[in-house]
N, C-alpha and C positions, 0 to 999 in steps of 0.2 A: 259195297256190293252185297246183295242178298244171297242167302243160301239157296233160294228157289229160282234165281235168275237162270233161265235156259234149262231148268230141270223139267222133266215131263212127268205129270201126274195123271194116272188113270183112276178116275173117280166114278164108281157106280152110284146110281141114284143122285146124279149131279144136276138134274133139271130144276130142282127147287130145294128149299129148306136148308138143312145142315150141309148137304152135299154142295149146293150152290154157294153157300157162305165160305166153305173151304176153297172152292174154285176161285171165288173172287179175291180171297186173301192171297192165294198163290199168284193170281194174275197181277195184283199190285206190285209183286216182286219181279214180274217179267217171266213167269213160268209158262210152259206149254201145258194145256189142259185138255185131256180127252173127257168130254162130257158124255158119259155112258148111262143111258136110261131108255125106258120104253116110250116116254111121252114125246111123240113127234107132232101130235095135233093137240090144240088147247083142250083142256078138261073143263067141263062145265062148273066144277066146284073148286078146282085146284089151279093156282096160277103157275105158269111156266111150262116151257117145252125145251127140248135140247137145243133148239134154234134160238129161242129168246135167251137162254142161259149163255150160249156161245156169243151172242151179241154183247151181253153184259161183261163177259170175260174179256173180250176184245176192247171194250170201252174202258175197262179197268187197267189195261196195259199188257195183257197176256195174249198168247196165241191160243186159239180154240179149235177143237175138232169135235163137232157133234156126231155122236154115234148111236144109232138105234140099236138097242140090245136088251133082250129079256135074259137076265143072268141065270135063269133056270134052264136055258137052252144051250147045251155045250157048243154046238156049231156057231151060234151067235156070239158066245164068249170068245171062242178062238178067232172068229172073224174080227171082233172088236179089238182084241189085242194086236192082231196082225195089222189092222188098219192104223192103229196108233203108232206102232213101230215103223210102218212104212212112211207115215207122215212126219214123225218127229225123230226117228232114228233110234228109238229105244224107250224104255220106261224106267224112271228113277224112283217113283213113289207110287204105291198102290193103296188106294183108299176104298175100303169096302164099306160103303155107306148105304147102299140099297137095303131096304128092310120092309117087313110087313108086320103089323101088330094086330092084336085083338084085345081090346080093353074089357074083356068079359071073364067070368069065372070058367073053370074047366068044364063044368056042366053046361054052360051056355055057349061054349065055343063049338061050332059045328065042324065036322071033319074036313069039309072043303076048305074052310078058313085055316084049320090046323095044317093041312097039306100045303097050302099057299105059304104059310109062315116058314115051315120046314124047307120048302123048295127054295125060297129066297134067302132066308136067314142062315141056313146051314149049308145046303147043297150049293146054292149060288155063290155064297161067300167062299166056300172051299174051291169051287171051280175058278173063280176070278183069281184067287191066290195062286192056285196050281199053274195057271197059264201065264201069270205075270212073273212068277219066281225065276224062270230062266233069264228073263230080261233084267230083273233086279240084280241077279247074280252077275250078269255081264256088266252092269253099271257099278259093280263093286259093293253092292248092298249085302251085308253079312247077316241080316236078320229081317224078319217081317214083323213089324210092330202092329199091335192092335190096341184099341182103347175100348173100354166098356163102361157104360154108365148104368148104375143100378141105384135106384132110390137116392139120386143126387150125389152119389159117390163115384169117382172115376178111378179105374184101375188100368194100368198099362203093362203089357207083356210082349213077348216076342217068341217066334218059332220060325224055323226054316229047315 
């Protein structure tokens, strides 16, 4: 039996990329996956929506809940967490995957892009963690783990 069987993952930014890959890996073990992202309609340049990701999770053997959510919006984060708990009975794992980047120098990064990155990467990640923590605690989770990739190196830590 897998560790993730019947566990519930709340994954921000799960409609494509790394978030979707995490969701699919968990689905192969029989996990419940909340696919939390903004993309409900197909993007002209980027593949995937919360609905196509949910279909892939189900095809891989997991249960899926597609949830439209902009993690910069507190009411949407609270609603997404509440919807996940109502559907699956709790949250066992929180994956803060949503992010925004700018591959430019400081001088070339406009403030609108900077505000977007801070809103998603800092405020959004904090909010998702804040509202998942009570459910993680109920599930017996004693720490909130995070991973960080910098220049090809991975560090792992925790806080709660």
